[in-house]
N, C-alpha and C positions, 0 to 999 in steps of 0.2 A: 509482741505479733498475733499475741492469741484472738484479734478481732481478724487478721487476713483475709481469712477462710466465710465468711462473712462478707465484707468486699466486695470480691472474688463474684460471689456466689451473688450481690446483688447484681451482681454490675453486669455478671450474662442477664439477670432477670428482666434488666434496665434494658439493653441490648433488641432481645424480646422483644418484649412490651412494644419500642421503638416500630419494629421489623412485623407487625402483627398491627398497628398503627397502620403499615402506607409509611414508615416516614424511608426520607431517598437512603438511599443506600450510601451515596459519592458525597452526603455529610452529617457522618454517622460516624462519631473519637474510632479515630483512623487507629490510637490504641488498645482497644478492645476485646482487641485477641495476646495481648500482653498474658504470661501466664509468669507470675512473682515464685510462683516454688523452682520451676525452671531454673530458674534469675538466684537461685542463694547456693547451691553451692560452690558459683564464685564469693561468694564469704571466703572464705577458708578457703583462698587465700591471702597471701599478708596489703595487698596493692585496694584489698576494695572492698570498701564499705558499704553499711543499708542505714538511714537516716526512714524515723519516718516520724512524724505529727498528731499526736494521738492527746484527747476530745473528750471530752461530753465521756469518758469512757471505749472508745471508740477511736482506732486509726483511719486520723483524718488525709495523707496521701502519703504516698515512698519516696523515695528515693534510690541508688546509686550510686555505687562513684567509684571515680580511684585514682590514689593518688600519686602511680611512676606510669610511663611507656606512652604518656599524651605529651606533646610544644605547643605551646606557643604560635601560631600563622602568620598575627601581627604585628610589622613595626612596630614603634622602638625591641620591642621585646620579642622578636623572631627565636626560638629554639629553647627560651626557657620553659624548663617546668608549667603545665599546670595542673588542675584538679581537672578531669571528664568527665563532664552528665554520662552516666551509661544512659539512664529509666528515671522518668518520674512521675506522676502521677499523683489525683487525690484519687480520694474516694468517690465511686458515681453517683455520692447524696452529694457532693457539691461537682460536679459536670452537667451545663448547660450539654446537650439538650438530652440526656442520660436522668437528671433529672427539672421538677420546674422552677425553683426555688434552691439554691445555693445553699443548707445549712449550714455554712463555716463558709467565709474571702477570707483571697490572701495568702494560700496552703501553698502551692504554687512560691508563691514571693519566698514565701516563711523555711519552701527546701530547699533553695538560692541559697539565702542569706547562710544559708547550715555550709552546703560548699563555699560559700564563700571563706565562713570562718574557717573550714577543715585547711584550705588553699592554702587563708594568712597562718595555718598554726605549723604548715610546708613546708614556711619560708618563703610559697609562691607569691605574693603580696595580693593573694585575694582575686586571682588570673584563674582563668575558668572555662569551658567553650563543651558545650552537646551541637550532634549535631539533635538535628527537628524536622516533625511528623512535618507536613505542612500546613494543615490544622495550627499546629500553636509554636507558627510562626509572629507574627504577631506577637504573640505573651515577649519570645526571645528577647526583640527589637524594642517595642515599646513598654514593657510593666518589667520589663529587666532591667533596661537599659543597654544591650551589647548590641554588639556590631558587628552585620554580616559579615562576612568573610566569604560567601558565595558557596558553586556548589564540587558537594565532594563526589564526580563517577569514585571517587573510588569507596565511597560506605550508602551504596545504595543512591547513588544520585541524593540524596538528605545536605535541605542545606547546613552549614556548619554556621554557629554563631561562636563569637570569647565576649569575656564579657572581662575589659583594660585592669590595666590598675589603678588606671584612676575611680576609676564606673565607681570600683572593689571600696579601695577607698570611701567614699562618700557611700555607700551599704555597709560597711561598716561602722565609721560615724553619724552615722543615722541623717544619715546631708538628705536631696527632694530628691525627690522617688526610691527612696530605701523603703 
């Protein structure tokens, strides 16, 4: 994780460049304020795992998942355990508009694939779910094939998604859109 501080610095610098260029605030990446340094203490808890994708000697994306304490909301699996995606983020040089052209594509999907495998390893059949920032909703629905469950008034009114057992099996098998 030695490249994590570099990624954070680059994200702040990229956001500052956008602000200086007059980029519309409502189009600014909604995750730009996340402080991964404050998220790291959760890793001391057995339920949390941190995952990173490293390529070319640099961290390309990070994810924090919880393997306990969350249940599926969709029938017929309602109430069954899932892996919960607490945070997922690509490095700033892979995120438009922070970078004009991404260095590496597909980082987010690779991280989701890791979460599916973690869910499968836990015996949860690949089921997982995140709450989504509005800018990431299309990613979860269109790129990952998750089901939009709906707005969760108990979680900052963010939209909650779930990956079904069937879609997880496709991802694990490397099938359509995996």
